[in-house]
Structure formats: C-alpha cells, structure tokens
N, C-alpha and C positions, 0 to 999 in steps of 0.2 A: 716895583723891585729895582728899577734902574736907579732910583734915589739911593737905595742902600748900597748898591755897587759903587756909586760915585762917592758916597760917604766913606766907605772902606778904602777906596783908592786915595782919597784926600787925607785920611787919617789912619794910616796903617798901624800906627802905634797903639791903636785900640786893643790889639791882641795881647798887650801886656796886662790889661785889666783883669783877666781871669786869674792871674797869679795872686792878685790882691784878694779876690773872692776865695781862693783856696786858703789863703792865710787867715781870713776871717772864720772859715769853717774850722781850721786848725785851732784857732783861739777858743771857739765855742766848745770844741771837744776837750781841750785842756781844762777849760772852766768847769765842764761837766764831770770829768773823770778824776781830776785832782781835787779831792774834797778836804783833805787835811794837809796842812803845810809840812813838807818833809824838812825843809830848811827855810828858816826865816831870813830874808835878806835884810840885815840890819847891822849897822856899825855904831860904835859909841858916839861918834860925831852926830848921828841922827838925834840923839837925846838933847843936844844943845840947840837944835833948830826950833824956834818957837812956831806954834801953830796959830795962824791968823786966818779966820774964816773968809776975809775979803779976798784971799788968794785963790779961793775956789773958782771965782769968776775967770781969771786969766787961764786957769787950767781947763775950764770948759770951753772958753773961746779958742784955745789952742786947736781943738779938734775941728772947729769951723774954719779956722785959718788954714789948716792943712787941706781940708776939703776944697775950699775956695781956690787955693793955690793949685791943686791938682786939676780942677776944672779949667781954670784960666790958662795954665800952661798947656793943657791938652789941645786947646784951640789956637794958641798963639806961638808956642815954641816946642816943637817936637823933641829937640835935643834936651832941653831943660826938663820937660815932662819925663823923659826916659831916665835922666839923671836922678830926679826927685823920686821917681818910682823905684829905681834900683836902690837908692839910699834907704827908703822906707822898707822895702821888701827884704833887703839883706838884714837890716836892723831887727825887724820883726822876727825873721827866721832864726837869727842868733838868740834872741830873747826867748822864743818859744822852745828852742832846743835846750837852753839852760833850764827852763821851767820843767821840761820833761825829765 
C-alpha cells in the first residue's frame, strides 16, 4: 500500500481523471436517451466540403494522439496535463450541454 501512497503523492493531479470518467458517462447517457435529432447541426457551407474516405484515418488517429498526449503529460508535466485536461473537459461539457 505504500507504493500507492507514494504514487498519489508524486502525481496528485490524478484526482482530475474522475472528471473525465464522469464526462464519458454523460456522453453515454446522451447517446442512449437522445434517439432522434431535435436540431441538426448543419450549415450550407457543409455541402461544399467534399468527402474523402482517406480523411477517416486522421480522424481516428486524433483520438490516439489525444490519449497519448494525456498519458505523456500526466507523467512529465503536471501543469500542461492540467491545462489539457481543463481544455478537454470544458469543451466536452459545453458540447454536451448544447446537445442536451
């Protein structure tokens, strides 16, 4: 148990992670309960953007990039980890509130 105490002492910013877990649960609840779109988020400019299947790969890799950045910053830069977490958590909260 002493190892866990030392880990928590060395990385106290781990206590910000449950906020991300709460946001993931919030997203799953929204995904489950919002079954029909009330408002489609679409503008005329969207019709002029061509769809290229090759751009699916950067979209998928973006999620890995964010995850790797979170893990790296967690262990190497507490301040940057907290800034990135705050940016993501605030952005997700605003987005989910709009969805609701």
